[in-house]
C-alpha positions in Angstrom: 121.2 80.2 37.6 124.4 81.8 35.7 126.9 80.3 33.6 130.9 80.8 34.4 133.4 77.9 33.8 131.0 74.9 33.2 129.6 75.0 37.0 126.1 76.1 38.0 126.0 79.4 39.9 122.6 80.1 41.7 121.8 83.2 43.0 119.3 82.0 45.5 119.7 82.9 49.2 120.2 79.3 50.2 123.7 78.0 48.4 126.6 75.3 49.1 128.3 77.8 51.4 125.0 78.0 53.5 124.4 74.1 53.1 128.2 73.7 54.0 127.1 74.2 57.9 124.2 72.1 58.1 125.4 68.7 59.3 121.8 67.5 60.6 123.6 66.7 63.9 126.1 64.7 62.8 129.1 66.5 64.1 127.8 66.9 67.5 126.9 63.1 68.9 129.9 61.2 68.8 128.0 58.0 68.6 126.6 59.0 65.2 130.1 60.0 64.1 131.7 56.3 65.1 128.6 54.8 63.3 129.4 56.5 59.8 132.6 56.1 60.2 132.5 52.5 61.0 129.6 51.6 58.4 132.0 53.3 55.8 135.1 51.2 56.7 133.0 48.0 56.7 131.0 48.7 53.5 133.8 47.3 51.2 135.1 44.4 53.6 136.1 41.4 51.2 135.2 43.6 48.2 137.9 42.7 45.5 138.0 46.8 44.4 136.8 46.4 40.9 133.5 47.5 39.5 130.4 44.3 39.8 129.9 44.8 35.8 133.6 43.5 35.8 133.1 40.8 38.3 130.0 39.8 35.8 132.1 40.0 33.0 134.9 37.7 34.5 132.2 35.1 35.8 133.4 35.2 39.4 131.2 33.0 41.9 129.9 35.9 43.9 128.6 37.8 40.3 127.2 34.2 39.4 125.3 33.9 43.0 123.8 37.5 42.8 123.1 37.5 39.5 
């Protein structure tokens, strides 16, 4: 592993450029594509947009329930 501008550089045969082409079948299956996008969208439904630590600090109702 070499050092450059603070990023790790690997001399291994498997590097990020090689891994970028591997999607484990996600790009070839339309149902899986839909499931990934749909789950990403609904993951944050009703989330106020602040970190959980902030919700605990503000003592919101959900923070008290799920403490």
